MIFI-467748 format. One line per 3 residues: their letters; for each residue z, x, y of C-alpha. Coordinates in nm, 3 decimals. Each point is the difference from the previous one (the first is absolute). Example, Ala and Ser with C-alpha at 12.3 -4.5 7.8 and 13.67 -1.06 7.14 Angstrom:
BEGIN
as = 0.780,1.230,-0.450; -0.066,0.137,0.344 $
***
This chain:
BEGIN
mkl = -0.026,3.218,9.863; -0.078,0.359,-0.136; 0.168,0.066,-0.301 $
lii = 0.071,0.328,-0.215; 0.049,-0.068,-0.383; 0.148,0.318,-0.183 $
arp = -0.075,-0.061,-0.353; -0.071,0.180,-0.387; -0.359,-0.082,-0.110 $
fvf = 0.008,-0.363,-0.110; -0.067,0.039,-0.413; -0.058,-0.288,-0.234 $
hgg = 0.266,0.031,-0.222; 0.269,0.013,0.258; 0.161,-0.285,0.122 $
ver = 0.115,0.160,0.299; -0.338,0.095,0.070; -0.152,-0.299,-0.043 $
ata = 0.264,-0.196,0.219; -0.113,0.260,0.267; -0.339,-0.065,-0.029 $
glv = 0.042,-0.380,0.024; 0.211,0.039,0.313; -0.243,0.204,0.168 $
dal = -0.269,-0.225,-0.054; 0.178,-0.276,0.164; 0.074,0.199,0.263 $
vqh = -0.386,0.067,0.087; -0.058,-0.350,-0.062; 0.273,-0.131,0.225 $
gyd = -0.144,0.213,0.303; 0.192,0.286,-0.036; -0.116,0.401,0.089 $
vhl = 0.082,0.153,-0.293; -0.010,0.351,-0.095; 0.110,0.156,-0.343 $
lsp = 0.127,0.355,-0.016; -0.013,0.129,-0.353; -0.107,0.264,-0.225 $
raq = -0.310,0.083,-0.090; -0.071,-0.255,-0.287; 0.020,-0.280,0.179 $
vpi = -0.323,-0.210,-0.023; -0.153,-0.141,0.320; 0.135,-0.331,0.093 $
pgv = -0.210,-0.274,0.182; 0.087,-0.005,0.365; 0.295,0.276,-0.023 $
trh = -0.045,0.321,0.174; 0.101,0.272,-0.246; 0.190,0.305,0.113 $
vlp = 0.038,0.257,-0.312; 0.308,0.162,-0.078; -0.072,0.376,-0.114 $
lpp = 0.236,-0.008,-0.251; -0.071,0.296,-0.253; 0.082,-0.017,-0.352 $
lps = 0.359,0.108,-0.058; 0.329,-0.104,-0.218; 0.161,-0.314,0.046 $
aar = 0.332,0.123,0.232; -0.290,0.193,0.190; -0.248,-0.247,0.049 $
ala = 0.313,-0.220,0.133; 0.100,0.216,0.261; -0.359,0.127,0.106 $
laa = -0.110,-0.410,0.059; 0.260,-0.054,0.197; -0.050,0.331,0.229 $
lar = -0.385,-0.075,-0.032; 0.039,-0.394,0.127; 0.251,0.108,0.281 $
vvv = -0.221,0.241,0.138; -0.301,-0.231,0.031; 0.209,-0.333,0.135 $
srg = 0.151,0.222,0.283; -0.389,0.038,0.142; 0.069,-0.369,0.062 $
gwd = -0.250,-0.260,0.078; 0.105,-0.330,-0.148; 0.261,-0.287,0.072 $
vvq = 0.206,-0.011,-0.323; -0.012,0.297,-0.260; 0.133,-0.181,-0.353 $
she = 0.068,0.212,-0.279; 0.034,-0.063,-0.402; 0.111,0.335,-0.056 $
rtl = 0.238,0.213,0.069; -0.089,0.153,0.294; 0.206,0.107,0.356 $
rqd = -0.170,-0.140,0.252; -0.077,-0.400,-0.020; 0.066,-0.299,0.203 $
iyr = 0.027,-0.235,-0.350; 0.080,0.150,-0.339; -0.064,-0.274,-0.265 $
age = 0.252,0.131,-0.294; -0.289,-0.169,-0.261; 0.195,0.257,-0.244 $
gch = 0.364,-0.098,0.080; 0.253,0.267,0.004; -0.032,0.314,-0.187 $
ray = 0.383,0.011,0.018; 0.027,-0.389,-0.182; -0.293,0.150,-0.274 $
lhs = 0.199,0.263,-0.110; 0.303,-0.210,-0.033; -0.178,-0.220,-0.219 $
mgd = -0.197,0.227,-0.209; 0.309,0.218,-0.120; -0.081,0.317,-0.128 $
agr = -0.387,-0.095,-0.005; 0.010,-0.013,0.369; 0.146,0.354,0.001 $
rrp = -0.266,0.212,-0.140; -0.175,0.216,0.286; 0.302,0.057,0.181 $
lfh = -0.172,0.184,0.283; -0.281,-0.277,0.091; 0.323,-0.234,-0.025 $
riv = 0.225,0.155,0.241; -0.346,0.085,0.269; -0.069,-0.389,-0.050 $
lgl = 0.316,-0.086,0.091; 0.057,0.216,0.328; -0.334,-0.131,0.106 $
err = 0.137,-0.346,-0.110; 0.307,0.028,0.210; -0.235,0.119,0.294 $
vfa = -0.209,-0.281,-0.010; 0.256,-0.291,0.012; 0.210,0.206,0.268 $
atp = -0.255,0.055,0.285; -0.275,-0.247,-0.083; 0.006,-0.277,0.258 $
hvv = -0.050,-0.301,-0.224; -0.004,-0.027,-0.395; -0.154,-0.260,-0.229 $
ais = 0.095,-0.074,-0.346; -0.194,-0.212,-0.214; 0.293,-0.220,-0.154 $
rrg = 0.317,-0.116,0.118; 0.156,0.179,-0.316; -0.147,0.346,0.158 $
aae = 0.091,-0.057,0.341; 0.383,-0.051,-0.131; -0.062,0.340,-0.138 $
iad = -0.111,0.162,0.290; 0.272,-0.115,0.215; 0.262,0.074,-0.294 $
lyg = -0.123,0.338,-0.072; -0.079,0.147,0.363; 0.184,-0.245,0.226 $
vpg = -0.355,-0.153,0.168; 0.141,-0.253,0.229; -0.153,-0.321,-0.017 $
erl = -0.185,0.017,0.339; -0.197,0.279,-0.117; -0.070,-0.195,-0.344 $
svv = -0.293,-0.229,-0.142; -0.074,-0.136,-0.284; -0.410,-0.051,-0.048 $
yng = -0.100,-0.172,-0.313; -0.311,0.185,-0.178; -0.322,-0.257,-0.041 $
vdl = -0.222,-0.072,-0.327; -0.399,-0.095,-0.028; 0.065,-0.346,-0.050 $
erf = -0.315,-0.048,-0.117; -0.060,0.339,-0.187; 0.299,-0.091,-0.209 $
hpk = -0.038,-0.354,-0.045; 0.056,-0.242,-0.364; -0.291,-0.062,0.023 $
nrd = -0.137,0.335,-0.201; 0.158,-0.140,-0.267; -0.299,-0.214,-0.095 $
aer = -0.236,0.275,0.094; 0.180,0.313,-0.124; 0.242,-0.081,-0.286 $
raa = -0.176,-0.023,-0.292; -0.208,0.314,0.067; 0.279,0.202,0.111 $
rae = 0.190,-0.088,-0.293; -0.313,0.112,-0.253; -0.010,0.338,0.188 $
agv = 0.326,0.075,-0.054; 0.007,-0.127,-0.370; 0.282,-0.288,0.057 $
aad = -0.024,-0.338,-0.144; -0.119,-0.292,0.181; 0.335,-0.157,-0.054 $
awt = 0.234,0.262,-0.049; 0.297,-0.020,0.266; -0.104,0.284,0.208 $
llf = 0.231,0.217,0.235; -0.144,0.225,0.283; 0.166,0.296,0.144 $
vgs = -0.167,0.139,0.313; 0.132,0.293,0.161; 0.000,0.384,0.051 $
gfe = 0.300,0.168,-0.039; 0.091,-0.139,-0.322; 0.377,0.128,-0.028 $
rkg = 0.065,-0.148,0.344; -0.194,-0.296,-0.061; 0.189,-0.102,-0.300 $
lgt = -0.217,0.078,-0.309; 0.222,0.062,-0.249; 0.195,-0.323,0.077 $
vve = -0.325,-0.165,-0.070; -0.087,0.142,-0.327; 0.353,-0.073,-0.129 $
ala = -0.042,-0.333,0.113; -0.307,-0.040,-0.219; 0.156,0.114,-0.275 $
lcs = 0.293,-0.253,0.018; -0.249,-0.270,0.047; -0.022,-0.260,-0.299 $
drt = -0.390,-0.053,-0.008; -0.148,0.282,-0.128; -0.343,-0.074,0.092 $
srl = 0.093,0.073,0.383; -0.161,0.267,0.144; 0.079,0.229,0.348 $
ivv = -0.309,0.140,0.234; 0.115,0.297,0.173; -0.229,0.075,0.323 $
grg = 0.104,0.301,0.243; 0.038,0.395,-0.013; 0.244,0.194,-0.151 $
atq = 0.105,0.209,-0.283; -0.004,-0.250,-0.328; 0.130,0.234,-0.265 $
afr = 0.380,-0.078,0.019; -0.106,-0.390,0.004; -0.187,0.051,-0.298 $
eqa = 0.279,0.182,-0.159; 0.190,-0.273,0.032; -0.233,-0.264,-0.072 $
arv = -0.072,0.162,-0.311; 0.375,0.017,-0.079; 0.063,-0.409,0.056 $
gvd = -0.299,-0.042,-0.214; -0.224,-0.181,0.330; -0.249,0.282,0.018 $
sri = -0.293,-0.231,-0.162; 0.090,-0.276,0.302; -0.031,0.221,0.269 $
vwl = -0.361,0.065,0.188; 0.028,0.326,0.242; -0.296,-0.095,0.258 $
gpr = 0.077,0.305,0.232; -0.062,-0.067,0.379; -0.247,-0.315,0.057 $
rdv = -0.199,-0.093,0.348; -0.050,-0.345,-0.174; 0.367,-0.030,0.001 $
erw = -0.055,-0.402,0.098; -0.170,-0.080,-0.360; 0.325,0.137,-0.208 $
yaa = 0.220,-0.265,0.222; -0.220,-0.234,-0.139; 0.021,0.122,-0.350 $
adv = 0.393,-0.027,0.028; 0.233,-0.297,-0.073; 0.296,0.206,0.199 $
avl = 0.057,0.320,0.179; 0.309,0.215,-0.077; 0.121,0.222,0.276 $
psr = 0.348,0.106,-0.043; 0.002,0.298,0.242; 0.302,0.207,0.051 $
yep = -0.081,0.058,0.360; -0.250,-0.187,0.173; -0.056,-0.080,0.386 $
fgn = -0.231,-0.277,-0.056; -0.292,0.027,-0.242; -0.320,-0.113,0.061 $
vhl = -0.035,-0.093,-0.345; 0.245,-0.281,0.044; -0.232,-0.178,0.280 $
eal = -0.299,0.083,-0.222; 0.132,-0.139,-0.288; 0.143,-0.324,0.129 $
asg = -0.349,-0.043,0.204; -0.185,-0.047,-0.302; 0.241,-0.210,-0.128 $
vpv = 0.192,0.217,-0.225; 0.380,-0.014,-0.031; 0.191,0.281,0.046 $
vas = 0.320,0.149,-0.204; 0.134,0.199,0.327; 0.272,0.260,0.016 $
ava = 0.298,-0.157,0.225; -0.005,0.373,0.163; -0.392,-0.050,0.115 $
gga = -0.093,-0.108,0.331; -0.285,-0.208,-0.154; 0.303,-0.228,-0.146 $
eai = 0.000,-0.128,0.358; -0.322,-0.194,-0.073; 0.147,-0.169,-0.353 $
adg = 0.162,-0.336,-0.027; 0.189,0.079,-0.320; -0.089,-0.252,-0.273 $
rgg = -0.289,-0.085,0.224; -0.309,0.228,0.045; 0.214,0.267,-0.186 $
aiv = 0.352,0.141,-0.109; 0.209,0.216,0.120; 0.194,0.276,-0.227 $
dpr = 0.198,0.303,-0.060; -0.249,0.296,-0.016; 0.154,0.211,-0.258 $
dar = 0.058,-0.333,-0.196; -0.235,-0.072,-0.296; 0.121,-0.312,-0.117 $
avv = 0.038,-0.173,0.312; -0.378,0.101,0.050; -0.072,-0.181,-0.354 $
aal = 0.200,-0.272,0.090; -0.154,-0.068,0.391; -0.346,0.019,-0.212 $
grl = 0.097,-0.247,-0.242; 0.116,-0.244,0.283; -0.347,0.034,0.174 $
rer = -0.191,-0.033,-0.328; 0.158,-0.314,-0.044; -0.076,-0.180,0.321 $
npg = -0.335,-0.183,0.054; -0.266,0.281,0.077; -0.160,-0.187,0.288 $
evt = 0.329,-0.017,0.157; 0.071,0.342,-0.026; -0.341,0.107,0.107 $
daa = 0.048,-0.267,0.309; 0.349,0.143,0.090; -0.074,0.381,-0.033 $
rra = -0.352,-0.079,0.226; 0.215,-0.181,0.277; 0.278,0.295,0.016 $
aep = -0.272,0.247,0.101; -0.202,-0.238,0.274; 0.242,0.107,0.302 $
ftf = -0.073,0.358,-0.038; -0.332,0.053,0.155; -0.127,0.267,0.162 $
aaq = -0.024,-0.210,0.348; 0.380,-0.044,-0.086; 0.062,0.382,0.028 $
vag = -0.221,0.069,0.279; 0.168,-0.273,0.201; 0.367,0.151,-0.102 $
fgr = -0.137,0.356,0.125; -0.163,-0.168,0.316; 0.353,-0.087,0.118 $
iya = 0.141,0.347,-0.053; -0.306,0.120,0.206; 0.063,-0.212,0.275 $
qma = 0.376,0.155,0.012; -0.162,0.338,0.047; -0.113,0.023,0.381 $
apr = -0.088,0.380,-0.048; 0.018,0.267,-0.246; 0.365,0.101,-0.069 $
cdf = -0.043,0.301,-0.222; 0.159,0.281,0.164; 0.162,0.178,-0.257 $
s = -0.042,0.339,0.124 $
***
């Protein structure tokens, strides 16, 4: 099957992009003829035919419109059995809603989500068209599918759930023996310090403020927090200074070797205010690291509360602290095993199989959106 995927360039610090990269590689390994339509920054991928989307440098609002328009021109030339878009474009058989619903995101973020009003109006307009006109929509969690159905009226026959996969070899509990001591030494964290890990780009949406507050409420003043990811840190550094934990936080920025930092951690804390399904949930679990996850995140669907992690209100720092306490009281080996078992069903092979069932339903390209 000749498959065209429309996606942004893959970069190491983005969970959405890492998820796409893993899926694309798995599709190639399963025999699909994969073509990728992406802006110029995309690096070559073995076995994938690359098509450059000539997207000029533009402000974010104009860029969203230009991407949709240019992708439509390329797709209209035809030649593929199935067109699958991971972006808000206008001519595809399948739309993978990896970022969930922009409408739901704005609601969850309150006033913080209403900055850049022109950008949001454009994205909402594209989103309405995508959900109304795309023959099949793929959500990455049950929660995400429910949002799409409730907010946009997409019927069940046009809507499926296909979970992300995770690299179970790269993210593995064995990394702890190989990397834990050296990673902690690099970060200046004591070998015996109870260490929290936050991984994510977009610190406000991912709930870093709640994690900082929870750290301040922890009775163990030797505990530490490692922050990995891209984002503006100043407001959170100021918050940490106000609550007296600035010396207990290590800011690492985006890292290519993120698996080392799972190995360094005792628990991952991800109280996201909006998260369709964060890849970090699966990476941490696969690494044997329990996750304190948000009750409104799709990633909570991978966690058995009380075993491989805990599920909390993302705005309640005291609930985060209580969850951390419960996990710390448990046998570490049992927690590691439970976390790893929770991740093991989420393979790239399972993800490809899920998409394969949808491809089989698409007898021919049906994207006639003129």
